[in-house]
N, C-alpha and C positions, 0 to 999 in steps of 0.2 A: 142556589149557587149563582153568584153574579158572573157577568161576562168575563171580567178580568180574572176571577179565580178559576173559571173554566179554561180560559186561555193558558193560565199558568199550569193547570193540570194537564192540558193537551201538550204543552211544551215539555213538561216533565216526562210524559208518556213517550213522546217522540224521541227524547234524549235517551230514555231507557231502551227503546226499540233500536236506535242506531248503535248503542253500545252492544246490544246482543248480536246485531248483524255483524258488527266489527269482530267480535269474538268468534262467531261461527265462521266468518271468512278466513280468519287466521288459522283456525283449526282444520278447515277443509282443504286448504292449499296443499297439504301434504298427504291427503287421502286419495284413494283410487276407487273408482266405481265400476271398473271393468277388469276382467282377468281371463287368462287362458292358461290351462295346465295341460301339457301334452304327456304327462306321466314322468318326464325327466326334469322338467323345469317349469316354473310358472312365471308368466309375465303379467304385470298389472299396469294399468294406466288410467288416466282421466278421460272420460268421454268428452266429446265436443259440448254436449249439453251441460256437463258439470263445469267445464271451463267457462262457458257462456254465463252460467249462473253466478260464478265467482266474479266475473267481469262486471255484470250488472250490479251486484252487491257493492263492489268497490266504487262504482260510479255513483251509487246512492250515497255512500259514505262521504265521498269527495264533495258531492253537491251539498250535503248537510254541513260539512266543515266550512265550505265557502260561505254559506249563509250565516254562520256563526261569526265570521270574521268581519 
């Protein structure tokens, strides 16, 4: 494999990874990873860790978008 074909393969892999990250981020925005059920009602919410992970993923996506432009 030549350097240019390897670079092309790496770029394609990175593009696929960013696409997967984008899809995961969109899907997880409406999910909840914490809940509390007192027997009468249940509350669900996103933990700080999940919100932070979403923010980091969005930052990576934005950085990738800026490099493409």
